[in-house]
C-alpha positions as CSV (number, residue, x, y, z in Angstrom):
1,M,94.3,157.5,82.5
2,L,97.7,158.6,81.5
3,Q,99.9,160.4,83.9
4,S,102.0,163.3,82.5
5,H,104.9,165.4,83.9
6,V,106.0,168.8,82.8
7,I,109.6,168.9,81.8
8,E,110.9,172.3,82.5
9,I,114.7,173.0,82.7
10,S,116.0,176.3,84.0
11,G,112.6,177.9,83.2
12,I,112.4,176.5,79.8
13,F,109.3,174.3,79.0
14,A,110.8,171.6,77.0
15,G,107.9,169.2,76.9
16,I,106.1,166.6,78.8
17,A,107.0,163.0,79.9
18,V,103.9,160.6,79.6
19,R,104.0,157.6,81.9
20,S,103.2,154.3,80.1
21,T,103.2,150.8,81.8
22,D,107.1,150.4,81.4
23,A,108.6,153.7,80.4
24,F,108.2,157.5,80.1
25,R,107.6,158.8,76.6
26,F,108.9,162.2,75.9
27,V,106.7,164.7,73.9
28,A,108.8,167.8,72.8
29,V,107.4,171.2,72.5
30,D,110.7,173.2,72.3
31,L,112.5,172.9,68.9
32,R,115.8,172.6,70.5
33,V,115.0,169.1,71.9
34,E,112.6,167.9,69.0
35,E,115.0,165.1,68.2
36,L,114.0,163.4,71.5
37,D,110.3,163.7,70.6
38,G,108.6,160.2,71.0
39,S,111.7,158.6,72.8
40,K,111.2,156.4,75.8
41,W,113.1,156.4,78.9
42,P,113.1,154.1,82.0
43,S,112.6,157.0,84.6
44,L,111.4,160.6,84.9
45,Q,114.9,161.5,86.2
46,E,116.5,160.1,83.1
47,V,114.2,162.1,80.9
48,R,115.1,165.3,82.8
49,R,118.9,164.5,82.6
50,V,118.9,163.9,78.9
51,V,116.7,166.9,78.0
52,G,118.7,169.2,80.4
53,H,122.1,168.1,78.8
54,L,120.8,168.7,75.3
55,L,119.4,172.1,76.2
56,S,122.6,173.1,77.8
57,T,125.1,171.7,75.4
58,G,123.2,171.3,72.2
59,R,124.3,167.6,72.2
60,L,122.9,164.4,73.4
61,P,124.8,163.0,76.4
62,P,126.5,159.7,76.2
63,L,123.9,157.0,76.7
64,P,124.6,154.0,79.0
65,V,125.5,150.8,77.2
66,A,122.9,148.1,77.7
67,A,124.2,145.1,79.7
68,A,124.5,141.9,77.6
């Protein structure tokens, strides 16, 4: 069974994060975050951080650079 978490930022229902074996997949319901629909994140906190930043600024936050 899949586990899902509601992503609500400042009273705005932005979407849900669905837990898979290695990541959280974001399913957008608010048009302001639709560019993140289907994206995968390592943690629930990271989903909330990125969605919150996009909702508050209209831009994606700088993403961490992967270690080589």
